[in-house]
C-alpha positions as CSV (number, residue, x, y, z in Angstrom):
1,M,-1.1,-29.7,-13.9
2,S,0.4,-26.3,-13.4
3,E,0.9,-24.8,-10.1
4,P,-1.6,-22.1,-9.0
5,D,-0.4,-18.6,-9.2
6,I,-0.9,-17.9,-5.6
7,H,-1.1,-19.7,-2.2
8,C,-3.0,-18.3,0.7
9,E,-2.7,-20.5,3.9
10,K,-2.8,-20.5,7.7
11,R,0.5,-21.4,9.4
12,G,-0.4,-21.5,13.1
13,R,-0.7,-17.9,14.0
14,L,0.4,-16.5,10.6
15,G,-1.8,-15.8,7.5
16,L,0.8,-16.4,4.6
17,V,0.4,-15.1,1.1
18,S,2.9,-16.8,-1.4
19,L,3.2,-15.4,-5.0
20,N,3.9,-18.2,-7.3
21,R,3.8,-16.7,-10.9
22,G,7.6,-16.9,-11.4
23,H,7.4,-17.1,-15.1
24,A,5.9,-13.6,-15.1
25,L,8.0,-12.3,-12.3
26,N,4.9,-12.6,-10.2
27,A,3.0,-9.9,-12.3
28,L,-0.4,-9.7,-10.6
29,T,-3.3,-10.9,-12.3
30,H,-6.8,-9.9,-11.5
31,D,-7.6,-13.4,-9.9
32,M,-4.4,-13.1,-7.7
33,V,-5.7,-9.6,-6.5
34,L,-9.0,-11.2,-5.6
35,A,-7.5,-14.0,-3.8
36,I,-5.3,-11.9,-1.7
37,A,-8.2,-9.6,-0.8
38,A,-10.4,-12.5,0.1
39,A,-7.6,-14.1,2.4
40,L,-7.0,-10.8,4.3
41,D,-10.8,-10.3,4.8
42,D,-11.0,-14.0,6.3
43,W,-7.8,-13.7,8.4
44,A,-9.1,-10.2,9.7
45,K,-11.9,-11.9,11.5
46,D,-9.9,-15.0,12.5
47,D,-8.5,-14.7,16.2
48,E,-6.1,-17.5,15.5
49,V,-4.3,-15.2,13.1
50,A,-2.0,-12.7,14.7
51,H,-0.2,-11.5,11.8
52,V,-0.1,-11.6,8.0
53,A,2.9,-12.0,5.6
54,I,3.4,-11.9,1.8
55,R,6.3,-13.3,0.1
56,S,7.5,-14.6,-3.3
57,R,8.4,-18.1,-4.2
58,D,10.5,-16.7,-7.2
59,E,14.3,-15.8,-6.7
60,K,14.3,-13.0,-9.2
61,A,11.3,-10.9,-8.2
62,F,8.9,-10.3,-5.4
63,S,6.6,-8.9,-8.1
64,A,7.3,-6.8,-11.1
65,G,3.9,-5.2,-11.4
66,G,0.7,-6.0,-13.2
67,D,-0.3,-8.1,-16.2
68,L,0.6,-5.3,-18.9
69,K,0.1,-7.5,-21.8
70,G,-3.4,-8.5,-20.6
71,L,-4.1,-4.9,-20.0
72,Y,-3.1,-4.0,-23.5
73,D,-5.1,-6.4,-25.4
74,A,-8.4,-5.7,-23.3
75,G,-8.0,-2.0,-23.8
76,L,-7.5,-2.3,-27.6
77,A,-10.3,-4.8,-27.9
78,A,-12.7,-2.4,-26.1
79,K,-11.5,0.5,-28.1
80,A,-12.0,-1.4,-31.4
81,E,-15.6,-2.1,-30.3
82,G,-16.2,1.4,-29.3
83,R,-16.4,0.7,-25.6
84,A,-14.5,2.4,-22.7
85,P,-11.7,0.1,-21.6
86,A,-13.0,-1.6,-18.3
87,A,-11.5,-0.4,-15.1
88,S,-12.5,-3.4,-13.0
89,F,-8.9,-4.6,-12.3
90,F,-8.0,-1.4,-10.9
91,T,-11.1,-1.1,-8.8
92,D,-10.2,-4.3,-7.1
93,E,-6.6,-3.5,-6.9
94,Y,-6.7,-0.1,-5.5
95,R,-9.4,-1.4,-3.0
96,L,-6.9,-4.3,-1.9
97,N,-4.2,-1.5,-1.6
98,H,-6.5,0.5,0.7
99,A,-7.2,-2.9,2.7
100,I,-3.5,-3.4,3.2
101,R,-2.9,0.0,4.3
102,T,-5.7,-0.1,7.0
103,Y,-5.4,-3.6,7.9
104,P,-6.1,-4.2,11.5
105,K,-3.4,-6.7,12.0
106,P,0.6,-6.6,11.3
107,Y,1.0,-6.9,7.7
108,I,4.6,-8.0,6.8
109,A,6.0,-8.0,3.3
110,L,9.2,-10.1,2.6
111,I,10.6,-8.4,-0.1
112,D,13.5,-9.7,-2.2
113,G,14.3,-9.3,-5.8
114,I,12.6,-7.0,-8.0
115,V,9.5,-5.0,-6.7
116,M,7.8,-2.6,-9.2
117,G,4.2,-1.3,-9.9
118,G,1.5,-3.6,-8.5
119,G,4.2,-5.3,-6.4
120,V,4.8,-2.0,-4.5
121,G,1.1,-1.9,-3.8
122,V,0.8,-5.3,-2.0
123,S,4.2,-4.7,-0.1
124,V,5.1,-0.9,0.7
125,N,1.4,-0.4,1.9
126,G,1.9,-2.8,4.5
127,S,2.9,-2.0,8.1
128,H,6.1,-3.8,7.9
129,R,8.4,-4.0,4.9
130,V,11.3,-6.5,5.3
131,A,13.9,-5.9,2.4
132,G,16.3,-8.8,1.4
133,E,19.8,-7.8,0.0
134,R,18.5,-8.3,-3.6
135,I,15.6,-6.0,-3.4
136,S,15.4,-3.7,-6.4
137,F,12.6,-1.2,-6.0
138,A,11.4,1.0,-9.0
139,M,8.2,2.8,-10.1
140,P,8.9,2.9,-13.9
141,E,5.4,3.6,-15.1
142,V,5.9,7.0,-16.9
143,G,8.0,4.9,-19.3
144,I,4.9,3.1,-20.5
145,G,2.6,6.1,-20.6
146,F,1.2,5.3,-17.4
147,F,1.7,6.8,-13.9
148,P,2.8,5.6,-10.6
149,D,-0.3,4.2,-8.9
150,V,-1.0,1.6,-6.2
151,G,-0.5,4.2,-3.5
152,G,2.4,6.0,-5.3
153,T,0.5,9.3,-4.9
154,Y,0.7,8.9,-0.9
155,I,4.0,6.9,-0.8
156,L,6.5,8.7,-3.0
157,P,5.8,12.5,-1.7
158,R,6.8,11.1,1.8
159,V,10.3,9.9,0.6
160,P,12.7,12.5,2.1
161,C,14.0,15.4,0.1
162,F,11.8,15.2,-2.9
163,A,13.6,12.1,-3.9
164,G,10.2,10.2,-4.4
165,T,9.7,12.7,-7.2
166,W,12.8,11.7,-8.7
167,L,11.9,8.0,-8.6
168,A,8.4,8.9,-10.2
169,L,9.9,10.9,-13.0
170,T,12.8,8.8,-13.9
171,G,11.8,5.1,-13.0
172,A,15.2,4.8,-11.4
173,R,15.8,1.5,-9.4
174,I,17.2,1.6,-5.9
175,G,18.7,-1.1,-3.6
176,R,18.1,-2.2,0.1
177,A,19.9,0.5,1.8
178,D,18.5,3.3,-0.2
179,C,14.9,1.7,0.4
180,L,15.7,1.9,4.1
181,W,16.6,5.6,3.9
182,A,13.6,6.3,1.9
183,G,11.2,4.8,4.2
184,L,10.1,2.3,1.7
185,A,11.5,-0.5,3.8
186,T,11.4,-0.7,7.5
187,Q,14.1,-3.2,8.2
188,A,16.7,-5.4,6.5
189,T,16.9,-9.3,6.7
190,A,18.9,-11.5,4.7
191,G,16.7,-13.2,2.1
192,A,17.9,-16.6,3.0
193,R,16.4,-16.3,6.4
194,F,12.9,-15.5,5.2
195,A,11.9,-19.0,5.6
196,E,13.0,-19.1,9.2
197,L,11.4,-15.8,9.9
198,I,8.1,-17.3,8.6
199,E,8.3,-20.2,10.8
200,A,9.0,-17.9,13.7
201,L,6.0,-15.9,12.9
202,S,3.8,-18.9,12.6
203,A,4.7,-20.0,16.3
204,G,3.3,-16.6,17.4
205,G,4.4,-13.8,19.6
206,E,4.8,-10.2,19.3
207,T,5.4,-9.2,15.7
208,D,8.0,-6.4,16.3
209,D,9.9,-8.7,18.8
210,I,10.1,-11.4,16.1
211,L,11.3,-9.1,13.4
212,E,13.8,-7.4,15.6
213,R,15.3,-10.8,16.0
214,F,16.0,-11.2,12.5
215,A,17.0,-7.4,11.5
216,E,20.3,-6.6,10.2
217,D,22.3,-3.5,9.1
218,G,21.2,-2.5,5.7
219,G,24.3,-0.6,5.0
220,P,24.9,3.1,4.0
221,S,22.5,4.9,1.6
222,D,23.9,6.5,-1.8
223,L,20.9,8.6,-1.9
224,E,21.4,10.3,1.3
225,D,24.6,11.9,-0.2
226,D,22.4,13.5,-2.8
227,A,19.5,14.6,-0.5
228,A,20.4,18.3,-0.9
229,R,20.6,18.1,-4.5
230,F,17.4,16.1,-4.9
231,A,15.5,19.0,-2.6
232,E,17.0,21.7,-4.8
233,V,16.0,20.2,-8.2
234,F,13.0,18.2,-7.6
235,S,11.0,20.8,-5.5
236,A,10.4,22.8,-8.7
237,D,6.7,23.5,-9.7
238,S,6.9,22.1,-13.2
239,V,8.6,19.3,-15.2
240,E,10.0,21.9,-17.3
241,E,11.8,23.8,-14.5
242,I,13.3,20.3,-13.1
243,V,14.6,19.8,-16.7
244,E,16.2,23.2,-16.4
245,R,17.6,22.8,-13.1
246,L,19.2,19.4,-14.1
247,K,20.7,21.1,-17.2
248,A,22.3,23.6,-14.9
249,R,24.1,20.9,-12.9
250,P,26.4,19.1,-15.6
251,D,28.6,17.9,-12.8
252,W,25.9,16.0,-11.0
253,E,26.2,12.4,-12.5
254,R,22.9,11.2,-11.1
255,G,21.2,14.4,-12.0
256,Q,22.4,13.8,-15.8
257,K,21.3,10.0,-15.8
258,A,17.9,11.6,-14.4
259,L,17.8,14.3,-17.5
260,D,18.4,11.5,-20.0
261,A,15.7,9.2,-18.4
262,I,13.2,12.0,-18.3
263,G,13.7,12.6,-21.9
264,T,12.6,9.2,-22.8
265,K,9.2,9.3,-20.9
266,S,5.7,10.1,-21.9
267,P,5.3,14.0,-21.5
268,T,1.9,13.5,-20.3
269,S,2.7,10.9,-17.8
270,L,5.5,13.2,-16.5
271,K,3.1,16.0,-15.9
272,I,0.5,13.9,-14.4
273,A,3.1,12.1,-11.9
274,L,4.5,15.6,-10.8
275,R,0.7,16.6,-10.1
276,Q,0.5,13.5,-7.9
277,M,3.5,14.2,-6.1
278,Q,2.3,17.8,-5.3
279,L,-1.4,16.8,-4.3
280,G,-0.3,13.5,-2.5
281,A,1.8,15.3,0.0
282,E,-1.0,16.8,1.8
283,A,-3.6,13.8,1.4
284,N,-4.7,11.1,3.2
285,F,-4.5,7.6,1.7
286,A,-8.2,6.9,0.8
287,E,-8.0,10.6,-1.0
288,T,-5.0,9.6,-3.1
289,M,-6.5,6.2,-4.0
290,R,-9.6,8.0,-5.4
291,T,-7.2,10.3,-7.3
292,E,-5.4,7.5,-8.8
293,Y,-8.9,5.9,-9.8
294,R,-9.8,9.2,-11.7
295,I,-6.5,9.2,-13.4
296,V,-6.7,5.6,-14.5
297,H,-10.0,5.9,-16.1
298,R,-8.6,8.7,-18.4
299,V,-5.3,6.9,-19.2
300,L,-7.2,3.9,-20.2
301,G,-9.0,5.9,-22.8
302,G,-5.9,7.6,-24.1
303,H,-3.0,6.9,-26.4
304,D,0.2,6.8,-24.4
305,L,-0.4,3.9,-22.2
306,Y,-1.1,1.4,-25.3
307,E,1.9,3.0,-27.3
308,G,4.2,2.7,-24.4
309,I,3.3,-1.0,-23.8
310,R,3.5,-1.8,-27.5
311,A,7.0,-0.3,-27.6
312,Q,8.4,-1.9,-24.4
313,I,6.6,-5.2,-24.2
314,V,4.7,-6.1,-27.6
315,D,7.0,-5.0,-30.4
316,K,10.1,-4.2,-28.1
317,D,11.4,-1.7,-30.4
318,R,11.8,0.8,-27.5
319,D,10.6,3.7,-29.6
320,P,7.4,4.8,-28.4
321,K,5.6,7.6,-30.2
322,W,4.1,9.8,-27.5
323,A,1.1,12.0,-28.1
324,P,1.5,14.8,-27.4
325,P,5.5,14.3,-28.1
326,S,6.8,17.2,-26.0
327,L,6.2,18.7,-22.6
328,A,5.4,22.2,-24.2
329,E,2.4,20.6,-26.0
330,V,1.0,19.3,-22.6
331,G,-1.0,22.3,-21.0
332,E,-2.1,22.5,-17.4
333,A,-5.9,22.1,-18.6
334,D,-5.0,18.8,-20.2
335,I,-3.5,17.5,-16.8
336,D,-6.4,19.1,-14.9
337,A,-8.8,16.6,-17.1
338,Y,-7.1,13.5,-15.6
339,F,-7.7,14.5,-11.9
340,A,-11.4,15.8,-12.4
341,P,-14.0,13.9,-10.3
342,L,-15.7,10.9,-11.7
343,D,-19.7,10.4,-11.8
344,E,-18.8,7.2,-9.9
345,E,-15.9,7.5,-7.5
346,L,-13.8,4.5,-6.0
347,P,-15.9,3.5,-3.0
348,L,-13.5,3.6,0.0
349,P,-14.0,4.4,3.8
350,E,-12.0,7.4,5.1
351,A,-8.4,6.5,6.0
352,I,-5.3,7.7,7.5
């Protein structure tokens, strides 16, 4: 028999979630989302559990996102039958993200290897984010016609100097030192010591004191050197203006890589992502999750998500045909429609 995709267990004073779907880089399935949510609910009411941790049993990835092939197949099948694609996975995923963000006990994400998309939702929304030396963070959704969700509307605008907007529009990957500078990680610990840290948490004690014993220097951040440039370029009011500001800085190597990356992304997704950054900076977490729930309903019924998954994952030709194909053809009214209220909004309590 094959191993289950996820383990949720009590170890002394610790509630421990272990992601175990390594063959798919721990891409989250609906069942995995529901299992985490159920465990968190139980542990919140269990006085024996002092803190919760989530880790990966895979060396390559903490979690590379969601099950995109499953999403693709289900969405196309619904469209073929004349139905609106179901959003039930996102309903439960976003409710889980909110539960993690507002969890009443310390929630410790032990992150090493790749962390993207849905993996960000179950890690960076936690109160404590411990980065191993191999962490590779990215929010690459605009490259598949999607948008930086799972709390990206809240998380990325709070990265210093508009570097979160750079991450949202380019899908760039960053390592441990940069995650620490950006506030995406709260401390550095060698990945080889995660098992030892889990044992210490299981024995009980003050969460912060235990984590401090395992903390190490994460090193200098390259992003910090570009902070002023990020602020100059990515504070623009439109994607078109960001592109023009990048073109005006041909000597900025990171900027030129960003320009090249933006040119390959879905124009609609780019404009959605920038609007998220603008709105999310002043919103609380519950508001941003409701915003993402509105967007996802419209994206699921559209074209670019399925075309992006086809090009990147199904056919792997890396040549998506976006519709519309250019930024100039995506109007403000088009983007407004993605953010418009739904008849049935995501039900959440108010949050920070």
